[in-house]
C-alpha positions, 0 to 999 in steps of 0.5 A, a space after each residue: 177045403 184042399 191045402 195047397 203047398 207051394 214050392 217056387 222054383 227056377 231054372 236059368 236055361 236048363 241048370 236050375 237054380 238053387 229052389 226057394 219053398 215060400 208059403 203062399 199067404 192070400 193069393 200071392 207069391 213073391 217073383 225070383 230072378 231066373 229067366 225062366 221062371 215057374 212055380 209050382 205047388 201040389 194040390 194034395 190028391 188033384 193031381 195040379 199045379 198051382 202057380 203065381 207070379 207077384 202081382 200076376 199070380 192074385 188075377 192070373 196064373 194061381 186063378 188060372 190054377 185054382 180053375 183049372 182043379 176046379 173044372 177039368 176033371 182030367 188032369 196030370 200032375 207034372 213034376 217040378 224037375 220036369 217044367 224046365 224042360 218043357 218052358 226050354 221046348 217052348 222058348 226054342 219053338 217060339 223062336 225058330 217060328 218067329 213068333 213074336 211076344 211083347 206081352 204077357 199071355 198064355 199057350 197051351 203046348 203038347 207033347 206029341 211024343 207017344 210015351 207022353 202025349 200031355 197038354 200042359 197049360 203055360 202062361 209066358 210073361 213078356 220076359 219069358 218066366 213060364 208059369 203052369 196052370 195045369 196038364 191034362 193027357 191030350 192024343 196025337 195023331 198016330 201014323 200007318 193007317 190011312 188019312 192018318 198023320 202024325 201031328 205036325 210039330 211047331 208054332 200055329 196062331 189061333 187066328 179068325 181066319 180059320 173059324 173055329 166051330 162047334 160039335 154038333 154031337 152027332 155019330 158017324 158011321 162008326 157010331 163015334 162023335 168025333 167032336 165030343 158032345 153037342 156046343 164043344 168047340 173045335 178051335 181050327 189051326 188051319 191047314 198044316 203041312 205034314 207027312 203022310 202016315 201011310 203010303 210013300 209018306 210024302 208032304 201034304 195038306 192035314 187040318 189042325 184042330 184042337 178039340 174034344 172027342 166022344 165022351 162015351 167010347 174014346 175020352 179014357 183013351 186019352 194019353 194015348 196016339 190016336 187020332 189022325 193027326 188033330 189033337 183031343 183033349 178033354 171036355 172039361 178042358 175045351 170048356 175052360 179053353 173056351 170060357 176063358 178066352 184063353 186062346 181067343 187073343 185075337 177073337 176078341 181084338 176083333 170083336 172089339 173093332 166090331 165084328 161078331 162071332 157067332 162061335 163065342 160063348 156070350 157068357 164067356 170070361 176071358 183072362 186079361 192074359 188071352 194068347 194064341 199060341 198053339 206050340 206042338 213039340 217032341 220030347 224024344 222021351 222012349 219009355 213012358 213017365 209016371 207022372 204021364 200015366 192018365 187015369 179015370 178022370 179025378 174028383 174036381 176042386 170043391 168051388 169057393 168062389 165063382 168061375 170069376 174070381 177063380 179065373 180073373 
């Protein structure tokens, strides 16, 4: 079994507090006092951050990080010193969008910067503390060619008004399965305004989606700009988001009110703090950081518990 060496790191704004090293006892670690908190643990040779906070650690961030390590085969090891930057970018984006978060919830943050191309699964407490469950290479829009956009920055709620669907696994005229293998979920964030990546650059409407990509021909390109404007993610991350309903808070609310959704997996195990927000930021880096280099798929951690025990 992989040994876990957690390090609890607190920052206040952009000024780091003195880091405190904690030993994880069982599956619980203590929450410190700062307004933005990031608890990271390096899973040896796993490339994943394990996180936890007080009572929530048992059921939420630490358990989700374990599930991420078990299920997601393309992962990035984000250094602890980088995490406060992304917490600050997320907070700024949420504030600018006027997003009201009154309870703890998950959000998916994407750095569209061409030198980074990473997606971070973050847990945000009601008070604005941030915990990282895992990160993976993604591909966002590549402007410069007809019908291609740069993925727009902003905060996008995942709502049933823009219904998700599932990939049919069919190939286009170029032999590409654009949405990935059959059954992959396409998370739809509706029509959004973005400048054209060609011609006069005028702002027009594009459909913003998060989805898997061709597992044989395109998934190995994750970590570089490739798409027409959508966000491509690893198939295994697609399954994790889908199975645990990480961004399905509104779907679950309407389901409880009596509205059926064929797209929801009947075997799903929704997390308690499901959220709705996709947050797209740009870190404005001018060189590729070593941690964002996407390699071959890594070995998934050997599961020692059921998916339910790992993510609830």
